C-alpha positions as CSV (number, residue, x, y, z in Angstrom):
1,M,93.5,107.9,135.8
2,H,95.8,109.0,138.6
3,S,92.7,110.1,140.6
4,I,91.0,106.7,140.1
5,K,94.1,104.8,141.1
6,K,94.5,106.8,144.3
7,N,90.9,106.3,145.3
8,I,90.3,102.7,144.1
9,F,89.7,101.6,147.6
10,L,86.5,103.7,147.6
11,L,85.1,101.8,144.6
12,V,86.1,98.5,146.1
13,A,84.4,99.4,149.4
14,L,81.2,100.4,147.6
15,F,81.2,97.2,145.5
16,T,81.7,95.2,148.7
17,Q,78.8,96.9,150.3
18,A,76.6,95.7,147.5
19,L,77.8,92.1,147.8
20,V,77.7,91.7,151.6
21,S,74.0,91.3,152.3
22,Q,74.4,89.6,155.6
23,A,76.1,92.7,157.2
24,Q,74.3,94.4,160.1
25,E,73.0,97.7,158.7
26,P,73.9,100.6,161.0
27,I,71.2,102.8,162.6
28,F,73.6,105.8,162.6
29,K,73.7,107.1,159.1
30,K,76.1,110.1,159.5
31,S,79.2,108.1,158.7
32,S,80.6,106.3,155.7
33,Y,79.8,102.6,155.7
34,A,81.6,100.1,153.5
35,G,79.0,97.3,154.0
36,K,80.8,95.2,156.6
37,S,80.0,94.8,160.3
38,V,81.0,92.5,163.1
39,S,79.3,92.0,166.5
40,L,79.9,91.1,170.1
41,E,76.7,90.2,171.9
42,N,75.2,88.3,174.8
43,S,71.8,88.5,176.6
44,T,72.6,91.9,178.1
45,L,73.8,94.0,175.1
46,T,75.0,94.1,171.5
47,L,78.1,95.9,170.2
48,N,78.2,96.2,166.4
49,L,81.4,97.5,164.8
50,Y,81.4,98.9,161.3
51,Q,83.8,99.4,158.5
52,R,84.2,102.9,157.0
53,Y,85.5,103.6,153.5
54,L,88.9,104.1,155.0
55,G,88.8,101.0,157.3
56,W,87.1,99.6,160.4
57,G,86.4,102.4,162.8
58,W,83.1,102.9,164.6
59,G,80.4,101.1,166.5
60,E,76.9,101.0,168.0
61,L,75.9,99.9,171.4
62,L,72.4,98.5,171.8
63,T,70.2,97.1,174.6
64,P,68.8,93.6,174.3
65,S,65.5,95.0,172.8
66,G,67.5,96.8,170.1
67,K,67.4,100.4,171.5
68,L,70.5,102.3,170.4
69,M,72.1,103.7,173.5
70,A,75.3,105.1,172.0
71,I,77.7,105.2,169.1
72,I,81.4,104.7,169.6
73,E,82.5,107.4,167.2
74,H,85.9,106.1,166.3
75,L,88.8,103.8,167.4
76,G,90.8,106.8,168.5
77,E,91.5,110.2,167.1
78,V,94.5,112.6,167.0
79,M,94.7,116.3,166.3
80,L,98.1,117.9,165.6
81,H,98.9,121.4,166.6
82,D,100.0,122.2,163.0
83,Q,97.3,120.4,161.1
84,D,93.6,121.6,161.0
85,I,92.1,118.2,160.1
86,P,91.8,115.5,162.9
87,M,93.0,112.0,162.0
88,R,90.9,109.1,163.1
89,L,92.4,105.6,163.7
90,V,91.2,102.9,161.4
91,A,92.0,99.2,160.8
92,K,92.2,97.2,157.6
93,S,91.0,94.1,159.3
94,Y,90.1,92.6,162.7
95,E,90.7,89.4,164.6
96,K,88.0,87.7,166.6
97,S,89.1,85.4,169.4
98,Q,87.1,83.5,171.9
99,S,87.8,82.1,175.4
100,V,85.6,80.2,177.8
101,D,84.8,83.6,179.3
102,G,83.8,85.5,176.2
103,K,84.8,87.0,172.9
104,T,87.3,89.7,171.9
105,L,87.5,91.9,168.8
106,T,91.0,93.2,168.1
107,F,91.8,95.9,165.5
108,E,95.3,96.8,164.3
109,V,94.9,100.5,163.8
110,Q,96.7,103.4,162.4
111,S,95.8,107.1,162.1
112,V,94.6,108.3,158.7
113,V,97.3,110.1,156.6
114,V,95.4,113.2,155.4
115,R,97.8,113.7,152.5
116,D,97.1,110.3,151.1
117,V,93.3,110.8,151.3
118,L,93.5,114.1,149.4
119,D,96.0,112.9,146.9
120,G,94.5,112.7,143.4
121,T,91.4,114.7,144.4
122,S,90.5,118.3,143.5
123,F,92.2,119.4,146.7
124,D,95.6,118.0,145.6
125,N,97.0,121.1,143.9
126,W,96.2,123.6,146.6
127,M,96.4,121.7,150.0
128,V,99.6,120.0,151.0
129,Y,100.1,118.4,154.4
130,P,103.7,117.5,155.4
131,F,103.1,114.2,157.2
132,T,103.5,111.1,155.0
133,E,103.0,108.3,157.5
134,P,100.5,107.6,160.3
135,V,101.1,109.6,163.5
136,L,99.8,106.7,165.6
137,T,99.7,103.0,165.2
138,G,98.7,100.3,167.6
139,R,95.9,98.0,168.7
140,V,92.3,98.6,170.0
141,S,90.3,95.7,171.4
142,F,86.9,95.1,172.9
143,T,86.1,92.2,175.1
144,L,82.6,91.0,176.2
145,K,82.2,88.2,178.7
146,N,79.5,85.7,178.1
147,D,77.4,86.7,181.1
148,S,78.4,90.3,181.6
149,P,76.9,93.7,180.5
150,V,80.5,95.1,180.5
151,I,82.7,95.7,177.5
152,K,86.4,96.1,178.3
153,A,88.0,98.5,175.9
154,S,91.8,98.6,175.5
155,Y,93.8,101.2,173.5
156,E,97.5,100.5,173.0
157,L,99.0,103.1,170.7
158,V,102.5,104.2,169.7
159,A,103.7,107.5,168.2
160,S,105.6,107.2,164.9
161,G,107.5,110.4,165.3
162,N,107.9,113.7,167.2
163,Y,104.7,115.7,167.1
164,N,102.9,118.5,168.9
165,V,99.5,117.2,169.7
166,R,96.4,119.1,170.7
167,Y,94.6,116.0,171.7
168,I,94.6,112.2,171.5
169,R,91.1,110.7,172.0
170,G,90.5,107.2,173.3
171,P,87.0,105.9,174.1
172,W,84.6,108.5,172.7
173,L,80.9,107.9,173.0
174,K,77.9,109.8,171.6
175,V,75.1,108.7,173.9
176,G,71.6,109.0,172.4
177,E,72.9,109.7,168.9
178,S,70.3,108.6,166.2
179,S,68.1,107.5,169.1
180,F,66.8,109.5,172.0
181,G,69.0,112.5,171.1
182,S,69.6,115.0,173.9
183,T,66.8,113.9,176.2
184,K,67.7,112.1,179.4
185,E,66.6,111.2,182.9
186,D,69.9,112.2,184.5
187,A,73.6,112.6,183.8
188,I,76.3,112.1,186.5
189,L,80.0,112.8,186.6
190,P,80.5,111.9,190.3
191,G,81.8,114.7,192.5
192,V,81.5,117.2,189.6
193,D,78.1,117.2,187.9
194,W,74.6,115.8,188.3
195,A,72.0,117.1,185.8
196,I,68.4,115.9,185.5
197,G,65.8,116.4,182.8
198,D,66.7,119.2,180.4
199,E,69.4,120.7,182.7
200,W,72.8,121.1,181.1
201,T,76.0,119.7,182.6
202,S,78.4,122.6,183.0
203,G,75.2,124.7,183.2
204,T,74.8,127.9,185.3
205,D,72.0,126.5,187.5
206,F,74.3,125.9,190.4
207,F,77.5,127.8,189.3
208,K,78.1,131.0,187.5
209,D,80.8,131.4,184.9
210,P,83.7,130.8,184.9
211,W,83.2,128.1,187.5
212,A,80.2,126.7,185.6
213,M,82.4,125.1,182.9
214,R,83.2,121.5,183.9
215,V,83.3,119.7,180.6
216,A,86.9,118.6,181.2
217,P,87.6,119.1,184.9
218,H,90.9,118.6,186.7
219,P,90.9,114.8,187.1
220,N,91.3,115.0,190.9
221,K,87.8,116.6,191.2
222,V,86.1,113.4,189.9
223,S,85.1,111.4,193.0
224,V,84.4,108.1,191.2
225,P,86.1,107.5,187.8
226,L,83.0,107.0,185.8
227,M,80.4,108.9,183.7
228,A,76.7,107.9,183.4
229,I,73.7,108.9,181.3
230,S,70.3,107.4,181.6
231,H,67.1,107.4,179.5
232,Q,63.7,105.7,180.1
233,G,64.9,102.8,182.2
234,Y,68.4,102.3,180.8
235,G,71.7,103.8,181.8
236,I,75.1,103.7,180.2
237,G,78.4,104.0,182.0
238,L,82.0,104.6,181.0
239,S,84.7,104.0,183.7
240,W,88.5,104.2,183.7
241,N,91.6,103.9,185.9
242,P,92.3,107.5,186.9
243,N,95.8,106.6,188.0
244,Q,96.7,104.9,184.7
245,T,99.7,106.4,182.9
246,A,97.9,107.3,179.7
247,T,101.2,108.6,178.4
248,R,104.6,109.8,179.5
249,W,108.0,110.2,177.8
250,F,111.3,109.6,179.6
251,N,111.4,112.1,182.5
252,Y,108.5,114.3,181.3
253,R,105.4,114.6,183.4
254,E,102.8,111.8,183.4
255,H,99.4,112.3,181.8
256,N,96.4,110.4,183.2
257,P,93.2,109.9,181.3
258,Q,91.2,113.2,181.1
259,P,87.5,112.8,181.3
260,V,85.3,114.8,178.9
261,F,81.5,115.0,179.8
262,A,78.8,117.1,178.2
263,S,75.0,116.6,178.4
264,P,73.7,117.7,176.1
265,N,76.7,117.6,173.8
266,F,77.4,121.3,173.7
267,V,81.0,120.5,172.6
268,D,79.9,119.4,169.1
269,R,76.5,121.3,169.4
270,K,74.7,118.0,168.6
271,S,71.6,116.4,169.8
272,N,73.3,113.7,171.9
273,H,75.4,113.4,175.0
274,L,79.2,113.2,175.0
275,M,81.4,111.0,177.3
276,G,85.0,110.3,176.5
277,L,88.7,110.1,177.5
278,M,91.6,112.0,176.1
279,V,95.1,113.3,176.7
280,P,96.6,115.7,177.6
281,D,95.0,116.1,181.1
282,A,94.4,119.2,183.1
283,S,97.5,119.4,185.2
284,I,96.2,122.6,187.0
285,E,92.9,124.3,187.2
286,G,94.1,126.9,184.7
287,H,94.1,124.2,182.0
288,E,90.7,122.7,182.7
289,N,88.1,122.4,179.9
290,E,90.7,122.4,177.1
291,I,89.2,120.0,174.6
292,Y,92.0,121.4,172.3
293,A,95.1,121.8,174.5
294,Q,96.5,125.4,174.5
295,I,99.9,124.0,175.4
296,P,100.4,121.0,173.1
297,L,101.4,117.5,174.3
298,E,104.9,116.9,173.0
299,L,104.7,113.5,171.6
300,K,108.0,111.6,170.9
301,I,108.9,108.8,168.6
302,G,108.0,105.5,170.2
303,Q,105.9,107.1,173.0
304,M,103.1,104.9,174.1
305,I,99.5,106.1,174.7
306,N,97.2,103.8,176.6
307,F,93.6,103.9,177.6
308,D,91.8,101.1,179.5
309,A,88.1,101.6,180.0
310,E,84.9,99.7,180.7
311,I,81.5,100.5,179.0
312,W,78.3,98.9,180.3
313,L,74.5,99.1,180.4
314,T,72.4,99.1,183.5
315,E,68.6,98.9,184.0
316,G,67.6,102.1,185.9
317,N,69.0,105.6,186.1
318,S,72.6,106.9,186.5
319,V,72.6,106.2,190.2
320,D,72.0,102.5,189.3
321,V,74.8,102.7,186.8
322,M,77.1,103.9,189.6
323,V,75.9,101.3,192.1
324,D,76.6,98.6,189.5
325,Y,80.1,99.8,189.2
326,V,80.6,99.7,193.0
327,K,79.1,96.3,193.3
328,R,81.4,95.0,190.5
329,Q,84.6,96.8,191.7
330,G,83.8,96.6,195.5
331,L,84.5,99.6,197.8
332,P,88.2,100.3,198.2
333,E,89.9,99.4,201.4
334,P,90.0,102.4,203.8
335,S,93.4,104.1,204.2
336,A,95.6,103.0,207.0
337,L,94.8,104.5,210.3
338,R,96.8,107.5,211.4
339,W,96.3,106.4,215.0
340,S,94.3,103.5,216.4
341,Y,90.7,104.1,217.4
342,K,91.6,104.0,221.1
343,E,94.5,106.5,220.6
344,T,92.3,108.8,218.6
345,L,89.6,108.8,221.3
346,D,92.3,109.5,223.9
347,R,93.6,112.4,221.9
348,I,90.2,113.9,221.3
349,A,89.2,113.5,224.9
350,N,92.4,115.1,226.1
351,A,91.7,118.1,223.7
352,Y,88.3,118.5,225.3
353,N,90.0,118.5,228.7
354,T,92.6,121.1,227.6
355,N,92.4,123.4,224.6
356,F,88.6,122.9,224.0
357,W,87.8,123.7,227.6
358,H,87.2,127.3,228.7
359,E,86.9,127.6,232.5
360,G,83.6,129.1,233.5
361,K,82.2,128.9,230.0
362,G,82.2,125.3,228.7
363,F,83.6,123.4,225.7
364,G,84.2,125.0,222.4
365,L,86.5,126.9,220.0
366,I,87.1,130.6,219.9
367,Q,86.8,131.6,216.2
368,R,84.3,134.4,215.8
369,P,84.0,137.2,218.4
370,E,80.2,137.0,218.2
371,K,80.2,133.3,219.0
372,T,80.1,132.6,222.7
373,I,81.1,129.2,224.2
374,K,78.3,127.7,226.2
375,P,78.1,124.7,228.5
376,N,77.4,121.5,226.6
377,V,77.7,117.8,227.3
378,P,79.0,115.7,224.3
379,S,77.5,112.3,224.5
380,F,80.7,110.5,223.4
381,L,82.5,112.2,226.3
382,E,80.2,110.8,228.9
383,R,80.8,107.3,227.5
384,Y,84.6,108.0,227.4
385,V,84.6,109.0,231.1
386,S,82.5,105.9,232.0
387,E,84.8,103.5,230.2
388,N,88.0,105.1,231.5
389,K,86.8,106.2,234.9
390,R,90.1,105.3,236.7
391,T,92.3,107.5,234.6
392,P,93.3,111.0,235.7
393,L,92.0,112.3,232.3
394,A,88.5,110.8,232.9
395,K,88.4,112.2,236.4
396,E,89.2,115.7,235.3
397,L,86.6,115.5,232.5
398,K,84.0,114.1,234.9
399,T,84.3,117.3,236.9
400,K,83.9,119.5,233.8
401,L,80.9,117.5,232.6
402,K,79.3,117.8,236.0
403,W,79.8,121.6,235.9
404,S,78.3,121.7,232.4
405,K,75.2,119.8,233.4
406,N,74.6,122.1,236.3
407,Q,74.6,125.0,233.9
408,I,72.2,123.5,231.4
409,N,68.4,123.8,231.8
410,N,67.5,120.2,232.0
411,E,63.7,120.6,231.6
412,R,62.5,117.7,229.5
413,N,60.8,118.2,226.1
414,S,57.3,117.6,227.4
415,Q,54.5,116.0,225.3
416,D,52.8,119.4,225.2
417,D,55.9,121.0,223.8
418,Q,56.1,118.3,221.1
419,I,52.5,118.8,220.2
420,K,53.0,122.6,219.9
421,R,56.0,122.0,217.6
422,G,54.0,119.5,215.6
423,E,51.0,121.9,215.2
424,A,53.4,124.7,214.1
425,L,54.7,122.4,211.4
426,L,51.2,121.5,210.3
427,S,50.4,125.1,209.9
428,E,53.4,125.5,207.5
429,Q,52.7,122.3,205.4
430,N,51.2,122.7,201.9
431,E,48.1,120.8,200.8
432,D,50.2,118.4,198.7
433,G,52.3,117.5,201.6
434,S,55.4,119.6,200.8
435,F,56.9,122.3,202.9
436,P,57.9,125.7,201.4
437,F,61.3,127.3,201.3
438,N,61.6,130.6,203.1
439,P,64.9,132.5,202.8
440,N,64.0,134.7,205.7
441,D,64.3,131.6,208.0
442,I,68.0,131.4,207.3
443,G,70.3,133.0,209.8
444,K,73.2,133.5,207.4
445,D,73.1,136.4,205.0
446,D,74.3,134.4,202.0
447,F,71.0,134.6,200.1
448,K,70.9,138.4,200.5
449,V,74.4,138.6,199.1
450,A,73.7,136.3,196.2
451,T,70.4,138.1,195.3
452,S,72.2,141.5,195.5
453,F,75.0,140.4,193.2
454,I,73.4,138.0,190.7
455,E,70.1,136.4,191.5
456,P,68.4,134.4,194.3
457,M,69.7,130.9,194.9
458,G,66.2,129.7,195.6
459,L,62.7,131.2,195.3
460,R,60.4,131.7,198.3
461,G,57.7,129.0,198.3
462,E,59.7,126.5,196.3
463,T,60.4,123.1,197.8
464,A,63.2,120.5,197.5
465,L,64.0,117.2,199.1
466,D,65.6,118.4,202.3
467,I,63.1,121.3,202.8
468,T,60.3,118.7,203.0
469,I,62.1,115.6,204.4
470,R,63.4,117.3,207.6
471,P,60.0,118.5,208.9
472,A,58.5,115.2,207.7
473,T,60.9,113.3,209.9
474,T,60.2,115.6,212.8
475,L,56.5,115.1,212.4
476,L,57.0,111.3,212.2
477,K,59.0,111.3,215.5
478,I,56.4,113.6,217.2
479,G,53.6,111.4,216.0
480,T,55.4,108.2,217.1
481,A,56.1,109.7,220.6
482,T,52.6,111.2,221.2
483,G,50.5,108.7,219.3
484,D,48.8,111.7,217.6
485,K,47.5,110.5,214.2
486,R,47.5,114.0,212.8
487,F,51.3,114.2,212.8
488,L,51.7,110.7,211.4
489,D,49.3,111.4,208.6
490,A,51.0,114.6,207.8
491,A,54.4,112.9,207.9
492,R,53.3,110.2,205.5
493,K,51.9,112.8,203.1
494,A,55.2,114.6,203.1
495,F,57.2,111.4,202.5
496,D,54.9,110.4,199.7
497,F,55.4,113.9,198.1
498,C,59.1,113.1,197.9
499,L,58.9,109.6,196.5
500,E,59.3,110.6,192.8
501,M,62.4,112.7,193.5
502,R,65.6,111.2,192.2
503,R,68.3,113.8,193.1
504,P,69.0,114.8,196.7
505,E,68.7,118.5,197.0
506,A,68.8,121.4,199.5
507,G,70.8,120.0,202.4
508,D,73.1,123.1,202.4
509,F,70.2,125.5,201.8
510,W,71.8,128.2,204.0
511,E,74.4,129.0,201.4
512,T,74.0,127.1,198.2
513,P,71.5,126.9,195.3
514,L,68.3,125.2,196.5
515,H,68.2,122.4,193.9
516,A,71.9,121.5,193.8
517,A,72.8,117.9,194.4
518,N,73.6,117.5,198.1
519,L,75.0,114.9,200.4
520,L,73.3,116.0,203.6
521,A,69.9,115.9,202.0
522,A,70.6,112.3,200.9
523,G,71.4,111.3,204.4
524,H,68.4,113.0,205.9
525,A,66.1,111.3,203.3
526,A,67.7,107.9,203.8
527,V,67.2,107.9,207.6
528,G,63.8,109.6,207.4
529,N,62.4,107.1,204.9
530,Y,63.6,104.2,206.8
531,L,62.0,105.4,210.0
532,A,58.8,105.8,207.9
533,Y,59.2,102.2,206.8
534,E,59.4,101.1,210.4
535,Q,56.4,103.1,211.3
536,F,54.1,102.4,208.4
537,N,55.5,99.0,207.3
538,D,55.4,99.9,203.7
539,E,58.3,98.6,201.5
540,K,58.3,101.7,199.2
541,Y,59.8,103.8,202.0
542,K,62.5,101.2,202.6
543,N,63.4,101.0,198.9
544,K,63.6,104.8,198.8
545,A,65.7,104.9,201.9
546,I,68.2,102.5,200.3
547,Y,68.2,104.6,197.1
548,W,68.9,107.8,199.0
549,M,71.8,106.3,201.0
550,R,73.3,104.9,197.8
551,T,73.4,108.4,196.3
552,L,76.1,109.2,198.9
553,L,78.5,107.3,196.6
554,V,78.2,110.1,194.0
555,F,79.8,112.5,196.5
556,T,82.5,110.1,197.9
557,H,86.1,109.8,196.7
558,L,86.5,106.1,196.0
559,W,90.0,106.6,194.6
560,E,92.9,108.9,195.3
561,P,95.7,110.3,193.1
562,K,99.3,109.2,193.7
563,N,100.3,112.4,195.3
564,I,97.4,113.4,197.5
565,E,95.6,111.5,200.2
566,M,91.8,111.9,199.7
567,L,90.3,108.4,199.8
568,Y,86.8,108.5,201.2
569,N,86.8,112.3,201.3
570,T,83.4,113.7,200.4
571,K,81.9,116.6,198.5
572,P,79.1,118.3,200.4
573,V,77.2,119.6,197.4
574,L,77.8,119.9,193.7
575,S,77.5,123.7,193.5
576,S,79.1,126.9,194.7
577,S,78.2,129.0,197.7
578,D,76.7,132.4,197.0
579,W,77.4,131.8,193.3
580,Y,81.1,132.7,193.7
581,F,82.5,132.4,197.2
582,A,83.2,128.6,197.5
583,N,83.6,125.9,195.0
584,W,82.2,122.7,196.3
585,V,83.3,120.7,193.3
586,R,86.9,121.4,194.1
587,D,86.7,121.2,197.9
588,H,85.9,118.3,200.2
589,V,83.9,118.6,203.4
590,Q,83.7,115.7,205.9
591,W,81.4,116.9,208.7
592,E,78.3,116.2,206.7
593,V,78.9,112.6,206.0
594,L,79.9,112.1,209.6
595,A,76.6,113.7,210.7
596,V,74.7,111.3,208.4
597,F,76.2,108.2,210.0
598,S,75.9,109.7,213.5
599,D,72.2,110.0,212.7
600,V,72.2,106.4,211.6
601,A,73.8,105.4,214.9
602,S,71.5,107.6,217.1
603,N,68.4,105.9,215.5
604,N,69.9,102.5,216.1
605,L,70.1,101.6,212.5
606,K,72.4,99.0,210.9
607,W,72.7,100.2,207.3
608,D,74.9,97.2,206.3
609,E,71.9,95.0,207.2
610,I,69.3,97.3,205.6
611,D,71.3,97.3,202.3
612,P,73.6,94.3,202.3
613,E,74.6,94.7,198.7
614,I,76.9,97.6,199.6
615,D,79.5,97.2,202.3
616,W,78.4,100.1,204.5
617,I,80.6,99.2,207.4
618,K,83.6,99.5,205.1
619,Y,82.2,102.8,203.8
620,Q,81.9,104.1,207.4
621,K,85.4,103.0,208.2
622,G,86.5,104.8,205.1
623,I,85.0,108.1,206.0
624,T,86.1,107.8,209.6
625,H,89.7,106.9,208.7
626,A,89.6,109.9,206.3
627,I,88.6,112.3,209.0
628,I,91.2,111.0,211.4
629,R,93.7,111.9,208.7
630,W,92.2,115.4,208.8
631,L,92.5,116.0,212.5
632,N,94.7,119.0,213.2
633,V,98.2,118.9,214.7
634,S,99.5,122.4,214.4
635,A,103.1,121.3,214.2
636,E,102.4,119.9,210.8
637,R,101.4,123.4,209.4
638,K,98.8,122.0,207.0
639,W,96.0,124.5,207.5
640,L,95.3,128.2,206.7
641,P,92.1,130.1,207.5
642,H,90.3,132.0,204.8
643,N,87.7,134.3,206.3
644,L,89.1,134.6,209.8
645,P,92.8,135.3,209.4
646,E,93.2,136.3,213.1
647,T,92.6,132.6,214.0
648,Y,95.9,131.5,212.6
649,E,97.7,132.7,215.7
650,R,95.4,130.6,217.8
651,Y,96.1,127.6,215.6
652,L,99.9,128.1,216.0
653,N,99.3,128.3,219.8
654,G,97.7,124.9,219.8
655,E,94.1,126.0,220.6
656,Y,92.7,123.9,217.7
657,E,94.6,120.7,218.3
658,Y,92.5,117.7,217.2
659,A,89.7,119.8,215.8
660,Y,89.5,119.4,212.0
661,P,89.3,121.9,209.2
662,D,86.1,122.6,207.2
663,T,87.6,122.0,203.8
664,H,90.2,120.1,201.8
665,N,91.3,121.1,198.3
666,S,91.2,118.2,195.9
667,V,93.7,119.8,193.5
668,T,96.4,121.1,195.9
669,G,95.8,118.9,198.9
670,N,95.6,121.9,201.2
671,Y,93.3,122.2,204.2
672,G,91.4,125.4,204.9
673,G,88.2,126.9,206.3
674,M,87.1,127.1,209.9
675,M,87.8,124.5,212.5
676,I,85.2,122.0,213.7
677,M,84.9,120.2,217.0
678,P,85.6,116.4,216.6
679,A,82.6,115.0,218.5
680,G,81.2,113.5,215.3
681,V,84.6,111.7,214.8
682,A,84.3,110.1,218.2
683,N,80.6,109.1,217.6
684,N,81.6,107.2,214.4
685,I,84.5,105.5,216.1
686,Y,82.3,104.3,218.9
687,Y,79.7,103.0,216.4
688,L,82.4,101.0,214.6
689,L,83.8,99.6,217.8
690,D,80.4,98.5,218.9
691,R,79.7,96.8,215.6
692,Q,83.1,95.0,215.7
693,K,82.2,93.5,219.1
694,K,79.2,91.9,217.5
């Protein structure tokens, strides 16, 4: 009798299930179901929420055609340090409200008390758990606007006592569960992971262990706070506020939402994909990937835990999911300028006149003994001299530029030379239009090192986007200049070969895995395809150019933490160098994105007009303001070299003033690497100034 009384709710739930014929039957069968459901739906999606035996607690998200995209596994879950059974949050009832904008489902939740569930069962006399009340109580709500594919999820929870917690999970989605399983088109955690087909996120394709594991990375490494999975024409996204105080007690440290991302779901070893948010977060790299925290979160009575997230569906792939997010949120305003454009140009020009100038040799930086400084004529410097001709600085620079020009062989690139170059490329091109990768063509020895230690980072004869796009663009330009149809036909064949590609790859082919997602490849492909569109007047090249430029967003920090300036910093490639010697998920690099937009400018393109749905002028301002933030002033002592320690003395002596460092660490905020000349900074400033005039 005691057992029956304690579990009477189970019988009631089963009886209710038999009576409620109008309930929406779940597709997902691996959960208890008490026969009740409630829905939020519009023309873009349907969210069905279901009642378990213990209360309301899980849901299914479907496309308009009824395809199950994901299950929401629970309304929250808590795992205590001293209890081996996790406790899900459930609700006895719900409230459905409606406004002119849409509908909201609100659940008053509390965590399951394990002791109560086991009481009166066969476990009762040999398993005793000390907690007699819910660890967490609170409210979980889902809001769907009438005309929007976005569900706003809000978790407002409170601790009932003092507990040591291994995790508290908020939004927790199993994408593909009971539907397409672990198959996918692509999976993107921006700035961290980009897997396609049957690749694994956190796989060893582009990293080796221990760097490969990125299931719960330090939050600063995520460049855009969203996760995306796509399958056969539909993508699903989960976004959050990375600066939200998910929880904090009194004067303890703040915890922000910790993203968890696994495709396929190797965390649960299930045929689906996992995306979710939890606390505690990884405060340092040493605590990354702790799905179960090694150092528990000390939860205090009355402590609040909050997660605000958005879940949405998009037609297309994961890039389209991200573009939807950017369109909806808008690009962030660029950070305030460190110096005005004019003052920055003056500082850079003065550096070329002083510390960058080496009498009798030319412009440059002394960093490697084997690197000699040669005469060169930066185009921005000629413009600067022309526009400031009356100033003493411009007059001194004019003399240096004249000397440099006299030292340079000014023979023009004749048509014969272009034809020879074009014919050489034709001899390398494969029958299908692609170009082969040849590690022997790389001047650096990174591939030899990688092959000696572990394995090659790319195989001879393979191809990838940048390996084919760069010669394709060269052939296009040669064919346009010479009128030789051979080169135009070959270029078109190469561009066509790349049309089905979806991930930009191989831009940093000199030191990174060949097929790793790469920013520079994206830029080359965007510009090349648009030039192909102009030449061949075929919309497919324009559409592809727009797609490739939009993939830059995956690499770009569209937020920054409260304690580190990194807005519009960019990742060069989502991989490591030489398998072990540089981590490009942790570190930003800015020269590549500057080079992309310098290329846009040199080809007289206006990307904001080509793709007006994205504010590309704001984006270019953002990356330019970011690099102005990077410009070196030695008195600030923000930089240290890594592979050339002897250059630190030159840095202290002011030889690198207004150059900028190669890398920025997203976790520590430190700058490092070699120093880079700032001509690309000036080029982008001039482009923005010219566009402002119009």
